[in-house]
PAMI-990710 format. One record per residue (C-alpha): x, y, z; residue in three letters; residue number from 1. Coordinates in Angstrom, 1 decimal, padded with zeros to 4 digits. Layout:
REM PAMI-990710
R      X      Y      Z type seq
R      X      Y      Z  ALA NUM
...
END
This chain:
REM PAMI-990710
R      X      Y      Z type seq
R -029.9 -025.4  028.2  MET   1
R -030.6 -029.2  027.0  ARG   2
R -028.6 -030.1  029.7  ARG   3
R -030.3 -028.2  032.4  LEU   4
R -033.8 -029.2  031.0  ILE   5
R -033.0 -032.5  031.4  LEU   6
R -031.7 -032.1  035.2  LEU   7
R -035.1 -030.1  035.5  ALA   8
R -036.9 -032.8  034.4  LEU   9
R -035.2 -035.7  036.3  ALA  10
R -035.6 -033.4  039.9  ALA  11
R -039.5 -032.8  038.6  ALA  12
R -040.1 -036.5  038.2  LEU  13
R -038.1 -037.3  041.6  LEU  14
R -040.3 -034.6  043.5  THR  15
R -042.9 -036.5  042.1  VAL  16
R -042.4 -040.0  043.4  ALA  17
R -041.4 -038.5  046.5  SER  18
R -044.8 -036.9  047.0  LEU  19
R -046.3 -040.4  045.8  THR  20
R -044.5 -042.5  047.9  GLY  21
R -045.2 -040.1  050.9  ARG  22
R -049.1 -040.1  049.6  ALA  23
R -049.2 -043.8  049.3  GLN  24
R -047.5 -044.3  052.8  SER  25
R -049.5 -042.0  054.6  GLU  26
R -052.6 -043.8  052.8  ARG  27
R -051.3 -047.1  054.7  VAL  28
R -050.7 -045.3  057.8  ASP  29
R -054.4 -044.0  057.9  ASP  30
R -055.8 -047.3  057.4  GLN  31
R -053.6 -048.9  060.0  LEU  32
R -054.6 -046.6  062.5  ALA  33
R -058.4 -047.7  061.1  SER  34
R -058.1 -050.8  061.9  LEU  35
R -059.3 -052.5  065.5  THR  36
R -057.0 -054.8  066.9  LEU  37
R -059.2 -057.8  066.2  LYS  38
R -059.4 -056.5  062.7  GLN  39
R -055.3 -056.3  062.1  LYS  40
R -054.9 -059.7  063.2  VAL  41
R -057.5 -060.9  060.9  GLY  42
R -055.5 -059.2  058.3  GLN  43
R -052.7 -061.9  059.4  MET  44
R -054.8 -065.0  058.7  PHE  45
R -054.9 -066.5  055.0  LEU  46
R -058.1 -068.6  055.2  VAL  47
R -060.2 -071.1  053.5  ALA  48
R -063.9 -071.8  052.6  LEU  49
R -065.8 -074.5  051.3  TYR  50
R -067.3 -074.9  048.0  GLY  51
R -069.0 -072.7  045.7  ARG  52
R -071.1 -070.4  046.3  PRO  53
R -070.1 -068.7  049.3  LEU  54
R -072.4 -070.7  051.9  ASN  55
R -073.7 -068.9  054.9  ALA  56
R -070.9 -069.9  057.8  PRO  57
R -068.8 -068.9  055.2  GLY  58
R -070.2 -065.5  054.8  ARG  59
R -070.5 -064.7  058.5  ASP  60
R -067.0 -066.0  059.3  PHE  61
R -065.6 -063.3  056.5  LEU  62
R -068.0 -060.7  058.0  ARG  63
R -067.2 -061.1  061.5  ASP  64
R -063.1 -062.0  061.0  TRP  65
R -062.6 -060.0  058.2  GLN  66
R -059.4 -062.2  057.4  PRO  67
R -056.6 -060.3  055.2  GLY  68
R -056.7 -063.0  052.5  GLY  69
R -058.8 -066.8  051.1  VAL  70
R -056.9 -069.5  049.2  ALA  71
R -058.9 -071.0  046.8  LEU  72
R -058.8 -074.6  046.6  PHE  73
R -060.7 -077.6  044.8  VAL  74
R -064.0 -077.2  046.5  SER  75
R -064.1 -073.1  045.3  ASN  76
R -062.5 -074.1  041.6  ALA  77
R -064.8 -073.7  038.6  GLY  78
R -065.1 -072.5  035.3  THR  79
R -063.4 -069.0  034.7  PRO  80
R -067.0 -067.5  035.1  GLU  81
R -067.9 -069.7  038.3  GLN  82
R -064.6 -068.6  039.8  VAL  83
R -065.0 -065.0  038.9  THR  84
R -068.6 -064.9  040.3  ALA  85
R -067.1 -066.6  044.0  LEU  86
R -064.4 -063.9  043.9  THR  87
R -066.8 -061.4  043.4  ASN  88
R -068.4 -062.1  046.1  GLU  89
R -065.4 -063.3  049.0  TRP  90
R -064.3 -059.5  048.1  GLN  91
R -068.0 -057.7  048.2  GLN  92
R -068.8 -059.6  051.6  THR  93
R -065.5 -058.0  053.2  LEU  94
R -066.3 -054.1  051.6  VAL  95
R -069.8 -054.2  052.7  ASP  96
R -068.7 -055.4  056.2  ALA  97
R -066.4 -052.3  056.5  GLY  98
R -063.1 -055.0  055.7  GLY  99
R -060.4 -054.4  053.6  VAL 100
R -060.1 -056.0  050.4  PRO 101
R -058.8 -059.9  050.3  LEU 102
R -055.7 -060.9  049.4  PHE 103
R -057.3 -064.3  046.8  ILE 104
R -054.9 -066.7  046.3  ALA 105
R -054.5 -070.4  045.0  THR 106
R -051.8 -072.8  044.1  ASP 107
R -051.2 -072.8  040.5  GLN 108
R -047.8 -074.0  039.8  GLU 109
R -048.3 -075.6  036.7  GLY 110
R -047.9 -079.2  036.3  GLY 111
R -048.5 -081.7  038.9  VAL 112
R -050.4 -078.7  041.3  ILE 113
R -052.9 -077.0  039.9  ALA 114
R -056.3 -075.5  041.3  ARG 115
R -057.8 -074.1  038.7  LEU 116
R -058.5 -076.5  035.4  LYS 117
R -061.7 -076.1  033.6  ASP 118
R -061.2 -073.5  030.6  GLY 119
R -058.2 -072.5  031.9  PHE 120
R -054.9 -073.1  030.7  THR 121
R -052.9 -076.6  031.8  THR 122
R -049.3 -075.3  031.9  TRP 123
R -046.6 -078.0  031.9  PRO 124
R -044.5 -079.3  034.9  VAL 125
R -041.7 -076.5  036.0  PRO 126
R -039.0 -078.4  035.1  MET 127
R -039.2 -077.8  031.4  LEU 128
R -038.7 -074.5  032.1  LEU 129
R -035.5 -074.9  034.0  THR 130
R -034.7 -077.8  030.5  ALA 131
R -035.9 -075.1  028.0  SER 132
R -032.9 -072.1  029.6  GLY 133
R -034.6 -069.6  027.8  ASP 134
R -035.6 -067.0  030.7  LEU 135
R -037.8 -064.8  027.9  ASP 136
R -040.2 -068.1  027.5  ILE 137
R -039.9 -068.2  031.7  ALA 138
R -041.1 -064.8  032.2  GLN 139
R -043.8 -065.1  029.5  ARG 140
R -045.2 -067.9  031.2  VAL 141
R -045.1 -066.2  034.6  GLY 142
R -046.7 -063.3  032.8  GLN 143
R -049.3 -065.9  031.4  ALA 144
R -050.3 -067.5  034.3  MET 145
R -050.9 -064.2  036.3  ALA 146
R -053.1 -063.1  033.4  ASN 147
R -055.4 -066.2  033.8  GLU 148
R -055.3 -065.2  037.5  LEU 149
R -056.2 -062.1  037.4  ARG 150
R -058.4 -062.2  034.9  ALA 151
R -061.0 -064.1  037.4  VAL 152
R -059.9 -062.0  040.5  GLY 153
R -057.0 -064.0  041.8  ILE 154
R -054.0 -062.1  043.0  ASN 155
R -051.4 -064.4  044.8  MET 156
R -050.0 -067.6  043.5  ASN 157
R -048.4 -069.5  046.2  LEU 158
R -046.0 -070.5  043.6  ALA 159
R -043.2 -070.8  042.4  PRO 160
R -041.7 -073.8  044.4  VAL 161
R -038.1 -073.2  044.7  ALA 162
R -037.0 -076.3  046.5  ASP 163
R -034.5 -078.0  045.1  LEU 164
R -034.9 -082.2  044.2  TYR 165
R -032.0 -082.9  044.8  THR 166
R -033.6 -086.6  046.6  ASN 167
R -035.3 -088.5  044.6  LEU 168
R -036.8 -090.4  047.6  ARG 169
R -038.6 -086.7  048.1  ASN 170
R -042.2 -088.2  048.1  PRO 171
R -044.0 -084.7  047.9  VAL 172
R -041.5 -082.2  045.6  ILE 173
R -040.4 -084.2  043.0  GLY 174
R -041.7 -082.8  039.6  ARG 175
R -043.0 -079.9  041.4  ARG 176
R -039.4 -078.6  041.4  SER 177
R -038.0 -076.4  038.9  PHE 178
R -034.5 -078.7  039.1  GLY 179
R -032.0 -079.9  041.2  SER 180
R -028.9 -077.1  039.8  ASP 181
R -029.2 -074.6  042.5  PRO 182
R -028.4 -071.5  039.5  VAL 183
R -030.0 -073.1  037.0  LEU 184
R -033.1 -073.2  039.0  THR 185
R -032.6 -070.0  040.6  GLY 186
R -032.7 -067.9  037.0  ARG 187
R -035.5 -069.6  035.9  MET 188
R -037.2 -069.0  039.5  LEU 189
R -036.2 -065.7  039.1  ALA 190
R -037.6 -064.7  035.3  ALA 191
R -041.3 -066.7  036.6  THR 192
R -041.5 -064.4  039.6  VAL 193
R -041.0 -061.5  037.4  ARG 194
R -043.5 -062.4  034.7  GLY 195
R -045.7 -063.0  037.8  LEU 196
R -045.6 -059.6  039.3  GLN 197
R -045.6 -058.0  036.1  ALA 198
R -048.9 -059.8  035.2  GLY 199
R -050.6 -058.2  038.2  GLY 200
R -050.1 -061.2  040.8  VAL 201
R -048.1 -061.5  043.9  LEU 202
R -045.3 -064.6  043.5  ALA 203
R -044.8 -066.7  046.6  THR 204
R -041.4 -068.4  046.7  ALA 205
R -041.7 -071.9  048.5  LYS 206
R -041.0 -074.2  051.2  HIS 207
R -038.3 -071.8  053.1  PHE 208
R -035.8 -072.7  053.4  PRO 209
R -036.1 -076.0  051.6  GLY 210
R -038.1 -079.1  050.6  HIS 211
R -036.1 -080.9  048.3  GLY 212
R -033.4 -082.8  050.2  ASP 213
R -036.4 -084.9  052.2  THR 214
R -037.8 -087.8  052.3  ASP 215
R -040.8 -087.4  054.3  ALA 216
R -043.5 -085.3  053.7  ASP 217
R -045.0 -082.4  056.1  SER 218
R -048.1 -083.3  055.5  HIS 219
R -047.9 -086.3  057.8  THR 220
R -044.8 -086.0  059.9  SER 221
R -041.7 -083.6  060.8  LEU 222
R -039.0 -083.8  058.0  PRO 223
R -035.8 -083.2  058.8  VAL 224
R -033.2 -081.8  056.7  VAL 225
R -030.0 -082.3  058.8  ASN 226
R -026.9 -080.7  056.9  HIS 227
R -024.7 -078.3  057.9  PRO 228
R -025.4 -074.5  057.4  ARG 229
R -022.8 -074.1  054.7  GLU 230
R -024.1 -076.9  052.8  SER 231
R -027.3 -075.2  053.2  LEU 232
R -026.6 -071.7  052.4  GLU 233
R -024.7 -072.9  049.2  ARG 234
R -027.2 -075.1  047.9  ILE 235
R -031.0 -075.1  049.5  GLU 236
R -031.0 -071.3  050.3  LEU 237
R -029.7 -070.3  046.6  GLU 238
R -033.0 -070.5  044.7  PRO 239
R -034.8 -068.2  047.2  PHE 240
R -031.6 -065.6  047.1  ARG 241
R -032.7 -065.3  043.4  TRP 242
R -036.4 -065.1  043.9  THR 243
R -035.4 -062.1  046.3  ILE 244
R -033.1 -060.8  044.1  SER 245
R -036.0 -060.8  041.2  ALA 246
R -038.5 -058.6  044.3  GLY 247
R -040.9 -061.7  045.1  VAL 248
R -043.1 -060.5  046.9  GLU 249
R -043.9 -063.3  049.4  SER 250
R -041.8 -066.2  050.8  ILE 251
R -043.8 -069.6  052.6  MET 252
R -042.1 -071.4  054.9  THR 253
R -041.2 -075.1  055.5  ALA 254
R -042.6 -077.1  058.3  HIS 255
R -039.5 -079.0  058.3  ILE 256
R -036.9 -079.3  061.5  TRP 257
R -033.4 -077.9  060.3  TYR 258
R -031.1 -078.7  063.2  PRO 259
R -027.9 -076.5  061.9  ALA 260
R -031.0 -073.3  063.1  TYR 261
R -032.0 -074.8  065.5  ASP 262
R -030.1 -077.2  067.0  PRO 263
R -032.0 -077.4  070.6  ALA 264
R -034.8 -079.3  069.7  GLY 265
R -037.7 -080.1  066.9  GLU 266
R -038.8 -076.8  065.6  MET 267
R -040.6 -076.4  062.5  PRO 268
R -039.1 -073.9  060.7  ALA 269
R -042.6 -072.1  059.9  SER 270
R -042.8 -071.2  063.9  LEU 271
R -038.4 -070.7  064.3  SER 272
R -037.5 -067.1  064.5  ALA 273
R -033.8 -068.1  064.2  ASN 274
R -035.1 -069.1  060.6  ILE 275
R -038.0 -066.4  060.0  VAL 276
R -036.3 -063.5  061.7  THR 277
R -032.7 -064.3  062.1  ASP 278
R -031.9 -065.6  058.9  LEU 279
R -034.8 -065.0  056.1  LEU 280
R -035.6 -061.3  057.5  ARG 281
R -031.8 -060.2  058.7  ASP 282
R -029.1 -062.4  057.0  ASP 283
R -031.1 -062.6  053.7  MET 284
R -032.2 -058.9  053.7  ARG 285
R -036.0 -060.1  052.7  PHE 286
R -038.6 -057.3  053.3  ASN 287
R -041.4 -058.9  051.8  GLY 288
R -044.4 -060.8  053.3  LEU 289
R -043.2 -064.2  055.3  ILE 290
R -046.2 -066.6  055.3  MET 291
R -046.5 -070.1  056.6  THR 292
R -047.4 -073.1  055.0  ASP 293
R -051.0 -074.8  055.8  ALA 294
R -051.3 -074.7  059.7  ILE 295
R -053.1 -077.9  060.2  GLU 296
R -050.3 -080.5  058.5  MET 297
R -048.8 -083.0  060.7  ASP 298
R -045.7 -081.6  061.3  ALA 299
R -047.3 -079.0  062.9  ILE 300
R -050.8 -079.9  064.5  ASP 301
R -049.5 -083.4  066.0  THR 302
R -047.2 -081.0  068.1  ARG 303
R -049.2 -077.7  068.6  PHE 304
R -052.7 -076.8  068.8  SER 305
R -054.0 -074.4  066.0  TYR 306
R -054.0 -071.4  068.5  ALA 307
R -050.6 -072.7  069.8  GLU 308
R -048.7 -072.7  066.6  ALA 309
R -050.5 -069.3  065.1  SER 310
R -048.8 -067.4  068.1  ILE 311
R -045.2 -069.0  067.9  ARG 312
R -045.1 -068.3  064.1  ALA 313
R -046.1 -064.5  064.8  ILE 314
R -043.9 -064.3  067.8  GLN 315
R -040.8 -065.9  065.3  ALA 316
R -042.0 -063.1  062.8  GLY 317
R -044.1 -064.5  060.6  VAL 318
R -046.3 -061.8  058.5  ASP 319
R -049.7 -064.3  057.6  ILE 320
R -050.7 -067.7  058.9  ILE 321
R -052.0 -070.0  056.1  ALA 322
R -054.8 -072.4  056.9  PHE 323
R -055.4 -075.1  054.4  GLY 324
R -058.2 -076.5  053.2  ALA 325
R -059.8 -079.0  056.0  HIS 326
R -060.2 -076.4  058.4  LEU 327
R -063.8 -075.3  059.2  GLY 328
R -064.7 -071.2  060.3  PRO 329
R -064.8 -072.4  063.9  ASP 330
R -061.3 -073.6  064.3  SER 331
R -059.6 -070.6  062.2  GLN 332
R -061.7 -068.2  064.4  ALA 333
R -060.5 -070.0  067.6  GLY 334
R -056.6 -069.4  066.2  ALA 335
R -057.5 -065.8  065.3  MET 336
R -058.9 -065.2  068.7  GLN 337
R -056.0 -066.7  070.2  ALA 338
R -053.6 -064.2  069.1  VAL 339
R -055.7 -061.4  070.0  ILE 340
R -055.9 -063.2  073.5  ASP 341
R -052.1 -063.1  073.2  ALA 342
R -051.7 -059.2  072.2  VAL 343
R -054.3 -058.3  074.9  THR 344
R -052.4 -060.3  077.4  ARG 345
R -048.7 -058.7  076.1  GLY 346
R -047.4 -062.1  075.1  ASP 347
R -047.4 -060.7  071.6  ILE 348
R -046.6 -056.8  071.2  PRO 349
R -049.1 -055.0  069.1  GLU 350
R -046.4 -053.4  067.5  ALA 351
R -045.4 -056.9  066.4  ARG 352
R -048.6 -057.0  064.4  ILE 353
R -048.5 -053.5  063.3  ASP 354
R -045.2 -054.4  061.2  ASP 355
R -047.1 -057.3  059.7  SER 356
R -050.2 -055.5  058.8  VAL 357
R -048.3 -052.4  057.6  ARG 358
R -046.2 -054.7  055.1  ARG 359
R -049.5 -056.8  054.4  ILE 360
R -051.7 -053.2  053.5  LEU 361
R -048.2 -051.7  051.3  ASN 362
R -048.4 -055.0  049.7  ALA 363
R -051.9 -054.2  048.8  LYS 364
R -052.1 -051.2  047.9  LEU 365
R -049.4 -052.1  045.6  ARG 366
R -051.0 -054.1  043.3  TYR 367
R -054.5 -052.4  043.6  GLY 368
R -055.7 -054.6  045.6  ILE 369
R -057.3 -051.9  048.1  LEU 370
R -059.5 -050.2  045.1  ASP 371
R -060.7 -053.6  044.5  TRP 372
R -063.6 -053.5  042.0  GLU 373
R -065.8 -056.4  040.5  PRO 374
R -065.1 -058.3  037.6  LEU 375
R -067.5 -058.8  034.8  ASP 376
R -067.6 -063.3  035.2  PRO 377
R -069.7 -063.4  031.5  ALA 378
R -066.0 -061.7  029.9  SER 379
R -063.8 -063.8  031.9  ALA 380
R -062.3 -065.9  028.9  ARG 381
R -061.9 -062.9  026.9  VAL 382
R -059.4 -061.3  029.8  ARG 383
R -057.8 -064.8  029.9  MET 384
R -056.7 -065.3  026.4  ASN 385
R -055.9 -069.0  026.2  THR 386
R -055.0 -069.3  022.8  ALA 387
R -052.2 -067.3  022.8  GLU 388
R -051.2 -069.4  026.2  HIS 389
R -051.8 -072.5  024.2  ALA 390
R -049.2 -071.3  021.5  ALA 391
R -046.3 -070.1  024.4  LEU 392
R -047.1 -074.1  025.9  VAL 393
R -046.1 -075.2  022.1  ASP 394
R -043.0 -072.9  021.9  GLU 395
R -042.0 -074.3  026.2  LEU 396
R -042.4 -077.3  024.3  PHE 397
R -040.2 -077.5  021.6  HIS 398
R -037.1 -075.3  023.5  ALA 399
R -037.2 -077.4  025.8  GLY 400
R -037.5 -081.7  025.0  VAL 401
R -034.1 -083.0  025.8  THR 402
R -031.7 -085.5  024.3  VAL 403
R -030.5 -086.6  027.7  ALA 404
R -028.3 -088.9  025.6  TYR 405
R -027.4 -090.3  022.2  ASP 406
R -024.7 -092.7  022.1  ARG 407
R -024.7 -094.2  019.2  GLY 408
R -025.6 -090.9  017.5  GLY 409
R -029.1 -092.1  016.6  ALA 410
R -030.7 -088.9  016.8  LEU 411
R -032.2 -087.6  014.4  PRO 412
R -033.0 -090.9  012.7  ILE 413
R -031.7 -091.8  009.3  ALA 414
R -033.9 -091.4  006.5  ALA 415
R -032.7 -095.2  005.4  ASP 416
R -032.9 -096.4  008.6  ARG 417
R -035.7 -099.8  009.3  GLN 418
R -038.1 -097.9  012.1  VAL 419
R -040.3 -099.7  014.7  LEU 420
R -042.1 -096.9  016.9  VAL 421
R -044.1 -098.7  020.0  ILE 422
R -045.9 -096.6  021.8  TYR 423
R -049.3 -096.9  024.3  PRO 424
R -052.5 -096.9  022.9  SER 425
R -054.0 -094.1  024.4  THR 426
R -051.5 -092.0  023.0  ARG 427
R -052.7 -091.7  019.6  THR 428
R -050.9 -088.2  019.4  ALA 429
R -047.8 -090.3  019.1  VAL 430
R -048.5 -091.6  015.5  ARG 431
R -050.8 -088.6  014.6  GLN 432
R -047.6 -086.5  014.9  ASN 433
R -044.8 -088.7  013.9  CYS 434
R -046.3 -090.3  010.4  GLU 435
R -046.3 -087.3  008.3  PRO 436
R -042.4 -086.7  008.9  LEU 437
R -041.5 -090.3  008.5  ARG 438
R -042.9 -092.7  005.7  ALA 439
R -042.6 -096.5  006.2  GLY 440
R -042.5 -096.7  009.8  ILE 441
R -043.5 -100.2  011.4  GLN 442
R -045.9 -099.0  014.6  TRP 443
R -046.9 -101.2  017.1  MET 444
R -049.5 -100.2  020.3  THR 445
R -049.2 -101.4  024.1  VAL 446
R -051.6 -101.2  027.2  ASP 447
R -050.1 -098.8  029.4  ASP 448
R -049.4 -101.5  031.3  THR 449
R -048.1 -104.1  029.0  PRO 450
R -049.1 -107.6  028.9  THR 451
R -046.2 -110.5  028.3  PRO 452
R -047.6 -111.6  024.7  ASP 453
R -047.1 -107.7  023.9  GLN 454
R -043.8 -107.8  025.3  ILE 455
R -042.4 -110.8  023.3  GLN 456
R -044.5 -109.2  020.0  ARG 457
R -042.4 -106.2  020.5  ALA 458
R -038.9 -107.8  020.9  ALA 459
R -039.4 -109.7  018.0  GLU 460
R -040.5 -106.6  015.7  LEU 461
R -037.8 -105.0  017.2  ALA 462
R -035.2 -108.2  016.2  ARG 463
R -036.1 -106.7  012.5  ASN 464
R -036.0 -103.2  012.7  ALA 465
R -033.0 -101.1  012.4  ASP 466
R -033.9 -098.8  015.4  LEU 467
R -036.4 -099.1  017.8  THR 468
R -038.2 -095.9  019.4  VAL 469
R -040.2 -097.0  022.3  VAL 470
R -042.5 -094.1  024.3  PHE 471
R -043.0 -094.9  028.2  THR 472
R -045.1 -093.1  030.7  GLU 473
R -043.8 -093.1  034.2  ASN 474
R -041.9 -096.7  033.7  ALA 475
R -040.0 -095.9  036.8  ALA 476
R -043.0 -097.3  038.7  ILE 477
R -044.5 -099.4  036.3  ILE 478
R -043.0 -102.6  036.1  SER 479
R -044.6 -104.3  033.0  ALA 480
R -043.0 -100.9  031.2  GLN 481
R -039.6 -101.6  032.2  GLN 482
R -040.0 -105.1  031.1  ALA 483
R -040.7 -104.2  027.6  LEU 484
R -037.8 -101.7  027.5  VAL 485
R -035.6 -103.8  028.5  ASN 486
R -036.9 -106.8  026.3  ALA 487
R -035.9 -104.4  023.3  LEU 488
R -032.3 -104.5  021.8  PRO 489
R -030.8 -101.9  023.8  GLY 490
R -027.9 -101.0  021.1  GLU 491
R -031.1 -100.1  018.9  ARG 492
R -033.6 -098.8  021.0  THR 493
R -034.1 -094.6  021.7  VAL 494
R -036.6 -094.3  024.6  ALA 495
R -039.0 -091.5  024.8  VAL 496
R -040.6 -090.5  028.4  ALA 497
R -043.6 -088.8  028.1  LEU 498
R -044.6 -088.2  031.8  PHE 499
R -041.7 -088.2  034.4  SER 500
R -037.9 -088.1  033.2  PRO 501
R -037.2 -090.1  036.0  TYR 502
R -037.5 -093.6  033.2  ASP 503
R -034.1 -093.9  032.7  TRP 504
R -033.2 -095.4  035.8  GLN 505
R -035.3 -099.0  035.0  ALA 506
R -033.2 -099.2  031.4  PHE 507
R -030.0 -097.5  031.5  PRO 508
R -028.9 -099.5  029.1  ASP 509
R -031.2 -097.6  025.7  VAL 510
R -028.8 -096.2  023.1  SER 511
R -030.8 -092.9  023.5  ALA 512
R -033.1 -091.1  026.1  TYR 513
R -035.6 -088.4  025.2  VAL 514
R -037.8 -086.4  027.7  THR 515
R -040.4 -083.7  027.6  THR 516
R -040.5 -083.9  031.4  TYR 517
R -044.9 -083.6  031.2  SER 518
R -047.5 -085.7  029.9  PRO 519
R -049.3 -082.8  027.9  LEU 520
R -050.4 -083.6  024.3  ASP 521
R -048.6 -080.4  023.0  PRO 522
R -044.8 -082.7  023.9  GLY 523
R -045.7 -084.9  021.6  VAL 524
R -045.2 -083.1  018.2  PRO 525
R -042.0 -081.4  019.8  ALA 526
R -040.0 -084.6  020.3  VAL 527
R -041.4 -086.0  016.9  CYS 528
R -039.9 -083.0  015.5  ASP 529
R -036.6 -084.0  016.9  VAL 530
R -036.5 -087.6  016.2  LEU 531
R -036.9 -087.1  012.8  PHE 532
R -035.2 -083.8  012.4  GLY 533
R -038.1 -081.4  011.7  ALA 534
R -036.4 -079.7  014.6  SER 535
R -033.3 -079.6  016.9  PRO 536
R -033.2 -080.7  020.4  ALA 537
R -032.7 -077.4  022.1  ARG 538
R -033.2 -079.0  026.2  GLY 539
R -030.4 -079.2  028.5  GLN 540
R -031.0 -081.4  031.4  LEU 541
R -032.0 -079.6  034.4  PRO 542
R -029.6 -082.0  036.6  GLU 543
R -032.0 -084.5  036.2  ILE 544
R -030.6 -088.0  036.6  GLY 545
R -026.9 -086.4  037.3  ARG 546
R -025.2 -086.9  040.9  ALA 547
R -027.3 -084.7  043.1  SER 548
R -025.4 -080.9  044.2  CYS 549
R -024.1 -082.3  047.5  ARG 550
R -022.6 -085.5  045.9  GLU 551
R -020.7 -083.3  043.0  ARG 552
R -018.9 -081.1  045.9  VAL 553
END
């Protein structure tokens, strides 16, 4: 009898789910049928509006063109209260004009790229997540990010970066990447995606099929990734597969030419049917939203007009055309009108537009965007819960600080060793956090760019110390910091990188090398604990400083 009851209950739940799914599908179909061609084309554009609050040209543009989304950039940013008021205004303008509520997106990657700063949590670089190896922390970080975004009316994050950092000469990805190992990186990306989306914010994996192994910036030129398909499949595509398995809602394409997929000519991936439809949609079975990177980047606009690029992207299978912060309403409207004209001419079937708009409306329905309600700006900080997120940042640093190597077994530093600690005078947190852990330390501060006299004095003091700990900040590009470390006795020196993890390249002879990956002050107590034995070093290199994937296979 109990089994029969359970079977009946399961059948009832399946029926409810089926009815719910059918009702949702009918709602989307009804919404799609109610839209004009202009409104449908509008749904396929993620636009930019300058400034805060909404100005008259921006308001007119929203009312007239009713885009599917707005991306929030630096000119729109402010306090949580100000951002909430702005997103309310954007949405209310659309709703009052009879339009579909917006995707409101921003780039809140953590670390190097973060549009929202004033009153928001400052997150470390994503590499620290991979170094921690802790999937639970990664998911909680994603959910905490989403909590802050959702609290101010943002429902889409143009993150995480799924590009591998396999080329140290890469001018644009660098520390935005989670790492260079495809599987380690993929696991952390998947956890972050699950956290973001559990928090009610659509995640966007970028820049497909991979921007990591380039030495050019697609903002200024068309980079080329000229590897065979087998290599791209094994390395570049692997992190994206992890995000797809995690259910990522959106993938952003790269303005990069991949001759392995487009041998006939210099076609950016964003405009390539071979990559957008054949590879991503069909081969990799991605059913979510495909969007371009900003269409006015030089990799595109030195070859195509905004109108032509938008048409080509849609013909390739893209769902959303993204604009960056540097185009005015007229240019964006011109591209949208060009797509309408292309449909009218028959260059783009209206059924192709409908396919994308249906995906967009379904995503908006799943995330409650179609039922948008304004948020109270005054209570934005209460909704954000940043105090709890600060504790999570501390936990992340303690999990991720890494002893990259320790040739002489110097760490943790024995109590009977005479220790000299050299650190930038701007980083007062070093002494504040290390001094309580060890009495008798000899301290020396130096400028961020150490002077010759400071370097000479440091070398003299180090000769009489059992061990010297020297803190660096971006020594990889500051030659005076390199000179400081190299003036010390390498076999008795521990270098601690407080900014870029790549400082090791400038002084490979030091006895031990420790990295926090991120310059944020919460990394300092974590590294002091590791140096003096208050807690173990738990982090592992996310392939930083090792041979690249391609060199290892």
